[in-house]
C-alpha positions as CSV (number, residue, x, y, z in Angstrom):
1,M,144.2,105.7,241.1
2,L,142.5,102.3,240.7
3,A,145.0,100.6,243.0
4,D,144.3,103.4,245.6
5,D,140.6,102.9,245.3
6,L,140.8,99.1,245.7
7,A,143.2,99.4,248.6
8,Q,140.8,101.9,250.3
9,E,137.9,99.6,249.8
10,T,139.9,96.7,251.1
11,F,140.7,98.5,254.4
12,I,137.2,99.7,254.8
13,K,135.9,96.1,254.4
14,A,138.6,94.8,256.9
15,F,137.7,97.5,259.4
16,Y,134.0,96.5,259.4
17,A,134.8,92.8,259.4
18,W,137.5,92.9,262.1
19,D,135.1,91.5,264.8
20,S,134.5,88.4,262.6
21,F,138.3,87.7,262.2
22,A,138.7,84.2,263.7
23,A,142.5,84.2,263.8
24,L,142.7,81.0,261.8
25,S,145.4,82.7,259.8
26,S,147.6,85.7,260.3
27,P,145.9,89.1,260.0
28,K,148.2,89.8,257.0
29,T,146.8,86.7,255.1
30,W,143.3,87.6,256.1
31,L,143.7,91.2,254.8
32,M,145.3,89.8,251.5
33,R,142.3,87.6,251.0
34,I,140.0,90.6,251.4
35,A,142.1,92.5,248.9
36,Y,142.0,89.6,246.5
37,N,138.2,89.3,246.8
38,T,137.9,93.0,246.3
39,F,140.0,92.9,243.1
40,V,138.0,89.9,241.8
41,D,134.7,91.7,242.5
42,Y,136.0,94.7,240.6
43,T,137.2,92.7,237.6
44,R,133.9,90.9,237.4
45,S,131.9,94.1,237.4
46,P,130.3,94.8,234.0
47,S,132.1,98.2,233.7
48,T,135.5,96.4,233.7
49,S,136.9,95.1,230.5
50,S,140.3,94.7,228.8
51,E,139.2,97.6,226.6
52,S,138.8,99.9,229.5
53,I,142.2,98.8,230.9
54,Q,143.6,99.4,227.4
55,S,142.1,102.9,227.2
56,S,143.5,103.7,230.7
57,I,147.0,102.8,229.4
58,C,146.6,105.0,226.4
59,N,145.4,107.9,228.6
60,I,148.5,107.5,230.8
61,Q,150.7,107.6,227.7
62,S,149.1,110.7,226.3
63,S,148.9,112.5,229.6
64,N,152.5,111.9,230.4
65,G,153.7,112.7,226.9
66,A,156.3,110.0,227.6
67,S,158.3,108.6,224.7
68,G,161.2,107.4,226.9
69,S,162.3,103.9,227.0
70,S,161.3,103.3,230.6
71,F,157.7,104.1,229.8
72,D,157.9,101.9,226.7
73,I,159.1,99.0,228.8
74,R,156.4,99.6,231.4
75,N,153.7,99.8,228.6
76,D,155.0,96.6,227.0
77,V,154.9,94.8,230.3
78,Q,151.3,96.0,230.9
79,Q,150.4,94.9,227.4
80,A,152.0,91.5,228.1
81,M,150.1,91.2,231.4
82,L,146.8,91.8,229.5
83,Q,147.6,88.7,227.4
84,L,147.3,86.5,230.5
85,S,144.2,84.9,231.8
86,E,142.9,86.4,235.1
87,P,144.4,83.5,237.3
88,E,147.7,83.6,235.5
89,R,147.9,87.4,235.9
90,L,147.1,87.2,239.6
91,C,149.7,84.5,240.2
92,V,152.4,86.3,238.2
93,Q,151.5,89.6,240.0
94,L,151.8,88.0,243.4
95,A,154.9,86.0,242.7
96,L,157.0,88.4,240.5
97,I,155.8,91.8,241.5
98,E,154.9,91.4,245.2
99,D,157.5,88.6,245.8
100,R,155.1,86.2,247.4
101,S,156.0,82.5,247.9
102,I,154.0,79.7,246.4
103,R,152.6,78.9,249.8
104,Q,151.4,82.5,250.3
105,I,149.8,82.6,246.9
106,V,147.9,79.4,247.7
107,T,146.7,81.0,250.9
108,I,145.7,84.3,249.3
109,T,144.0,82.8,246.2
110,G,142.6,79.6,247.6
111,L,144.0,77.7,244.6
112,N,145.7,74.3,244.8
113,E,149.5,74.5,245.0
114,N,150.0,72.7,241.7
115,T,147.4,75.0,240.0
116,V,149.4,78.0,241.2
117,K,152.6,76.6,239.8
118,S,150.9,75.8,236.5
119,H,149.5,79.4,236.2
120,L,152.9,80.8,237.1
121,K,154.7,78.7,234.4
122,R,152.1,79.4,231.7
123,G,152.0,83.1,232.7
124,K,155.8,83.5,232.6
125,D,156.0,81.7,229.3
126,K,153.3,83.9,227.7
127,L,155.1,87.1,229.1
128,R,158.4,85.9,227.7
129,T,157.0,85.1,224.3
130,F,155.2,88.4,224.1
131,L,158.2,90.4,225.1
132,I,160.6,88.6,222.8
133,N,158.1,89.1,219.9
134,N,158.2,92.8,220.7
135,G,161.9,93.2,220.5
136,Y,163.1,92.3,224.0
137,D,165.9,89.8,224.1
138,R,166.6,87.5,227.0
């Protein structure tokens, strides 16, 4: 539900800002930047914390009544993602889940290319360590 809300907010912002689009980048990159800024604004809001994210995960688990292994894996990956810093999480999300290139991540986040690479490496290492410590082999 959160992803839907943030996506809706992104498209509303893009709709109202379309006249200010200067075509210095592709519309897709421009929209991704709006989405990124919307996400960052949400995570910086006082009502957002890792505890609220954690409680959302617990609510999903109890409402689904799932005890299957696919849910366990998803839950463990979500837990592992919570161990990352915000920039690491964003870079890992864009690279591994959304299959973005380094160059696209640089454009979306506004970070330096080497910084993106560092966040990706550290994020992947933290994910690997967390998952191995929780019983997942390579």
